N, C-alpha and C positions, 0 to 999 in steps of 0.2 A: 691618681696616686695622692696619698696624704702623708703628712709628717710622720705619723705612727707606723707607716709602712717601711720606713728606714730604721734599721737596727742601730741603737746607740753605739754598740761596739764597732760597727762598720765605720761610722763617721769618726769615732775616736781613733780607730786604727789608721784611717787616712791621715788624720792630724798628726799622729805619731810618726808615720812614714815621711810626711812632709817635713816635720821638724828635724828628723834624723838624716834627711837628705843633704846633698852637698849645697851649702850656702843658701838654704831655704829657697830652692828654685821653683819655677812653675812646673806643673799647675799647683795652685793652692787647693785647699780642701773643697772650697766652693766649686772651682773649675773642674776638679776631679769628679765631683758628684754630677755636675751638669754633663760632663763627657760620658758618664755612665747612663745617661738618659733620664736623670731625675729633673723634673721641671725646676726652673730657676727659683720660683717663689717657694717651692717645697724645700729645696736645698737650703735657702737662706733661713726659712722658718725653723728647720731642724737644727742648724748651727746656733741660731739665737736661743732656741729652747735649751740646748746643752750648755750654753754659756750661762743662762739664768739658773740652771741647776748646779752650776759650779763644776761641770765636767770638762769644759773647754775654757781657755783664756784666749785673748787676742790683743793686738796692739792698736794700730790705727784703723784696720779694716777687718771685718768678719771674714773676708775672703781668705785670709791667712790666719789660722788659729792653731793652737797646740793644746795637748792635754794639760789639764790643771794639776 
């Protein structure tokens, strides 16, 4: 699997659902992608790519991000 195999909309939707959840609970976007079977490196690369494109923002960790 490669980064391009993950739809931008899917990752952004995961981020939106995490942000709208109760008190920003686990799992974060990264953990949710890994739980879906996405390899760890691919999940992190996709999140970093969306941050660089200005579609996601994050605070201290890329594990927890939200739509920009």
